[in-house]
N, C-alpha and C positions, 0 to 999 in steps of 0.2 A: 370680629372684623376691625381692621386698622382704619382709622378715620384721620383725614388730614385737613389742611386749610380749604376753605370753600372757594378760594380764587383759583383760577386757571385749572379747573377740574374737567376732564373730558371722560364721560361714562362710555363704556364699550359694551355693546350687546354681543355676548359670546354665543348666543343661541341656546343656552343652557342655564336654566334658573339655579342649578347647583354650582355654578361657578360665576362669580362676580368679578368684574374687572373695571378699572378706571385708571386714568393717568393724572397725577396730581403733582405739580411742580417737578416734572421730569422723573417722577417715580411711578412705575407701572405697578399698581397694587392689585394682586389677584387673591381672592378670597374663596376658599372651599366653603360651600354654603349648604351643608346638611347638619346643622346643629343638633337635630333631634337624634342623629345617629353618630355623633362625634365626628361628622365629616367623613364617614366611611366612603370608600371610593366605589361609585357606580360606573357602569359602562358609559353613560352620557358624560359624566364628570371626567372620566379619563380621556374621552375623545376630545372634549373641550380643552383640556389641559395640553394634550398633544398638539392640538391646533394653535392654541393662543400663546404658549410660552415662546415658541420660535418667532411668532409674529411680533411680539413685544421686543424680542431681540433685535428684530430688524427695524423697529420703529425709531426714526431719528428723534422723536420727541421724548424718548425714554433713555434715561441714563443708568437706571438701576431698576431691578425688579424686586418687589417685596411680596413674598408668598405667606399667607396667613390662613387661619381657619376661623369660622364663625362660632359663637356660642361657648367660648371657654375651652375649646379643644383645638388642636391642630389637625390631626387625622389619625383615626384608629385603624387605618389599613384597609384591607379588602372588606367588602360587604359580606360578613360571614353569615348573616341570615339569608342573603340572596343566595350564597354558595350552597346552604343547606337546602333551600328549595330547589335548586337546580341539579343537585346531586353531582355525580361524576361527569366530567366533560364528555361530549359525544364521542370523541376519539382523541388519543394522544396527539396525533398530528394536528388536529384543529386546535387543541389547547396550546400547542407549541407556537402555532401561527398567531394566535391571539396575544400570547405572552411576549413574543418577540416584538410585536407592534406596541404593546404597553411599555416595553423596555426602552422604546425610543424616548420616553419622557425623561427619565433620569439621565440619559445620555445627552438630551437636548439641553437640560439644565446645566449639566457639567461643562458642555461645550459652548453654551450661550456666549456671544461676544460682549456680554455686559455682566457685572456682578449681580448675583442673586442672594438676597437675604431671607431667611425663614424666621418667622415670629411664632414661637411656640407658646400659646397661651395655656395649653393643656396637654393631654396625653398625645404622644406620637408613637405609633405602634406599628409593627410589621412594615408593610409597604409604605405607610406613612411616615415612618422613621427613616426608611431608605431615601424617600423623597427629600426630606429635610437634610439628610447627610449629603445628598447630591448638591445642595446649595453651597455657596462660598462662605457664608457666614450664617450663624444661628444666634438669636438672642431669645432667652427663655424666661418665663414667668417663675417665680419662687415655687409656686404650687404645682407646677408642671412636672411630668416625668416621661421617661421613654422606656420602651421594651421592645425586643425583637419579636417576641411572642410566637414565632414559628413552631418551636418544639411542641408547644401546647396544642397546636392544630395538626400535628403529624406532618409538617412540611419543612422544607430545608431553607427557604429563603429566596427572595427575587428582588427585582428593582435595583440591583447592584449593591445592595446593603453590605454584603460580605466584603466587597472590595473597598467601599468608602470607609466602613468601620475599621477594617484592618489598617488602612493608611492613617486613620485619625488616632487610634489608641494602641496600635501594635498588635501582633499576632496573638499573644497569650490572652490579653484582655478581650479582644474580639471574639475569640473562641469561647471564652467563658460566658460572655453575654448572649451568644448564639446558642450554646448548649443548654444553658439554664433558663433563659427567657426571663431572668428576673427583672423587676422594675428598678430603674435607676433615677434617683430624684435629681432635682436641679443642682444642688450643691456638688453632688458627686459627678454630674455631667460636666460641670465647670473644672473640677479637678482632673478629670480624665482628658479634657480638651475636646469633648464632644460639642460643646457650645462655647461661644466666645464671651457672652455676658449673661449674667442672671440679674433680674431686676424685679422689684415688687410688682405683684399682679396689676395693681392700678396704674402702673407707669409703663406697662408693656407697649401699649399702642403708641404712646408718645415717643418712647425711646426707640422703638423699632423704626417708625417714620423718620425720626431725626437722624438715625444712622443711615437709612437708605437715602435720605435727602442730601446728606453730606457726601456721600459716594457719587450720587447722581450729579452733583454739581462739579464733579472732577473732569479731567481732560479725557474725552471719549476714546480717542485713538490710543493714548498711553494705557488706559484702563483695558482696552481690548488686547493689546500686546501683553500687558501684565498678567492678565488672567491666563492667556495661553502659555506664557512662559512658566507660570506656576503649575499648570496642568502637565506640561512637558517634564517638569521636574520630578513627577511621579513615575515616569517611565523612561526618560531619556538619561543618557550619561552626561557627565559634566562637560567634556569637550564639545558635544553637540549643542548643549544648552548655551555654552559660552558663545558659540558662533551665532546662534539665534539672538542672544542678547546684543551682541555687537551689531549685527545688521539692524536691529529695531532701535537701538539707541541712535544710530546714524539717521535713520528715517525720522525719528521723533524730533530730532534737532532741526529738521527741515520743515516742520509744520508751523502753522500760524500760532497754534496753541503754545508752542515752546516760546516763541517770541513774545506773546502776550504774557506768559508766566514770568519771563525775565523782566519785562517792563513793569509788571505789577509788583515784583519784588523791590525793584529800585524805587517805585513810587510809594511803597509801604501800603498797599491795598490788596484786596482779594482779587484774583484773576478772573476773567470772564471767558470761559473756554467756549469754542464754537464747533470743535470737532473737525477742524481744517488744518 
């Protein structure tokens, strides 16, 4: 779990003990809380994530979301023990309905109007890896690793991982990681561009919160436009993106935050953004 300063902390009751949440200095900190199971995803945890990620995205007191796992892991994916007990789904149509609902989570993270940082203290596997890849930035402990893991379970993959992985590392490497399910250590993750930073295990909490805090202190309107521009760059052509950038640069120059930034630059101080 990531811990921050004790001042200005607002704890949030998610209604699920398996998902902890608080707002600390404009950082919305979400912690997957099943350390005994490497934070494997249960139905209750999924429901809480689907509800609370968009709510944090709409919270004016939150400038950046930090997603972490308790107990030295990020998320080991689906609860395979629970799957074994349940056996095959009651019907293909019912399973499709459930999975489409679950898939609203990675889409919500990707489209959230605020940056999302994932802190990987330990393993991120299967759907857990896909959730991490849906985030905007990833910071990883030296001892952590990731794996797609689906091939070992006789499954093809979910939570958008194939899309995020392909865009991050390219077609050939994404296919290799999916077909083999091999473990990828932190150093290789950094080399491939799967994570932005690798830090010593003991420094992960501090470094992750510092990164999220730095982003959270930025201009909210500009960050919202920036994230959507970057998302559009994955699918839109250059002419369409140039039009969007033009429109948003003009809008940005009309905000109070822009005037504050210019004034702060002239006065050689840090700007204080208000999201107006």
